[in-house]
C-alpha positions as CSV (number, residue, x, y, z in Angstrom):
1,M,15.2,19.0,-10.5
2,Y,16.3,19.2,-6.9
3,R,18.8,16.8,-5.4
4,L,19.7,16.2,-1.8
5,K,22.5,14.1,-0.4
6,V,23.1,12.7,3.1
7,S,25.8,10.4,4.3
8,D,26.4,8.2,7.3
9,Y,28.7,5.4,8.5
10,F,28.4,1.9,9.8
11,S,30.9,-0.8,10.8
12,S,30.5,-4.5,9.9
13,A,32.2,-7.7,8.8
14,H,31.7,-9.8,5.7
15,F,33.4,-12.2,3.4
16,L,32.9,-12.7,-0.3
17,R,31.8,-16.1,-1.5
18,N,33.5,-17.7,-4.5
19,Y,36.3,-15.0,-4.5
20,Q,40.0,-15.9,-4.9
21,G,42.0,-13.6,-2.6
22,K,42.0,-11.8,0.7
23,C,38.3,-10.8,0.6
24,E,37.2,-14.5,0.8
25,K,38.3,-14.4,4.5
26,L,36.2,-12.7,7.2
27,H,37.2,-9.1,7.4
28,G,35.6,-5.8,8.3
29,H,35.1,-2.2,7.1
30,N,34.0,1.1,8.3
31,W,31.6,1.8,5.5
32,K,30.6,5.3,4.3
33,V,27.2,5.5,2.6
34,E,25.8,8.4,0.6
35,L,22.1,8.6,-0.3
36,I,21.1,11.0,-3.0
37,V,17.4,11.7,-3.6
38,E,15.7,13.9,-6.1
39,G,12.4,15.5,-7.0
40,E,10.9,18.2,-9.2
41,K,8.6,20.0,-6.7
42,L,9.2,21.4,-3.3
43,N,6.6,20.9,-0.6
44,E,4.4,23.6,1.1
45,I,7.3,24.9,3.1
46,E,9.5,24.9,0.0
47,I,11.8,22.0,0.8
48,L,12.1,18.7,-1.0
49,I,12.3,16.6,2.2
50,D,13.5,17.5,5.6
51,F,17.2,16.6,6.0
52,K,16.3,15.2,9.5
53,D,13.8,12.8,7.9
54,L,16.3,11.8,5.2
55,K,19.1,11.2,7.7
56,G,16.7,9.2,9.9
57,I,15.8,6.9,6.9
58,L,19.4,6.2,6.1
59,K,20.3,5.6,9.8
60,E,17.4,3.2,10.2
61,I,18.6,1.2,7.1
62,L,22.2,1.1,8.2
63,A,21.1,-0.1,11.7
64,E,20.2,-3.4,10.0
65,L,23.9,-3.8,9.0
66,D,25.8,-2.1,11.8
67,H,28.1,-4.3,14.0
68,R,27.1,-7.6,12.4
69,L,28.3,-10.2,10.0
70,I,26.5,-9.0,6.8
71,N,26.5,-12.5,5.4
72,D,24.0,-13.5,8.1
73,H,21.5,-10.8,7.1
74,P,18.5,-12.5,5.2
75,Y,19.1,-10.3,2.1
76,F,22.6,-11.6,1.8
77,K,22.0,-15.3,2.5
78,E,21.9,-15.9,-1.3
79,R,23.7,-12.7,-2.5
80,N,27.3,-11.9,-2.0
81,P,27.7,-9.0,0.4
82,S,29.8,-7.0,-2.1
83,S,29.9,-3.2,-2.1
84,E,27.7,-3.4,-5.2
85,N,25.0,-5.5,-3.5
86,L,25.2,-3.3,-0.4
87,A,24.5,-0.3,-2.5
88,R,21.5,-2.0,-4.1
89,F,20.1,-3.2,-0.8
90,I,20.3,0.4,0.7
91,F,18.8,1.8,-2.5
92,E,15.8,-0.6,-2.4
93,R,15.2,0.0,1.3
94,A,15.4,3.8,0.9
95,K,13.1,3.6,-2.2
96,N,10.5,1.7,-0.1
97,K,10.7,4.1,2.9
98,L,10.5,7.2,0.6
99,S,7.3,6.0,-1.1
100,T,5.2,8.0,1.4
101,Y,7.0,11.3,0.5
102,N,5.3,12.8,-2.5
103,G,7.6,12.9,-5.5
104,V,10.9,12.2,-3.7
105,K,12.8,9.4,-5.4
106,V,16.1,7.8,-4.7
107,K,18.6,8.8,-7.4
108,E,21.6,6.8,-6.3
109,V,23.4,5.2,-3.4
110,A,27.2,5.1,-3.0
111,V,28.9,2.7,-0.7
112,Y,32.5,3.3,0.2
113,E,34.5,0.4,1.6
114,T,37.6,2.6,1.8
115,E,38.2,6.3,1.1
116,K,39.4,5.3,-2.4
117,A,36.9,2.8,-3.5
118,C,33.1,2.8,-3.8
119,A,30.3,1.2,-5.6
120,I,27.3,3.2,-6.8
121,Y,23.8,1.8,-7.6
122,S,21.0,3.6,-9.4
123,E,18.1,2.3,-11.5
124,E,19.1,4.3,-14.6
């Protein structure tokens, strides 16, 4: 099994609904996101997927969230924009975008709201 990991950043604001504490108020983060993919077979030029393509996929997904109030995004109208749900959102988007790459699957997505705290989503 081969695994590749790319990371990128975005900045945005959010607030947590039904939360008792500081995070119920509007606040922002400089989020770090790690996208890990895997596959069993390399392609005809002996790579799983071009890092350029993988970084582009992640950048395109994060552009939906960058410099905005995440609560206003359609995906988060009914869901709390927690780190956990952000990780799932990015995972699902990446899974959809990678469906055209033969045998490349999303393994997991990690979303860091600080250097010391992250949420990880996978389908395992």
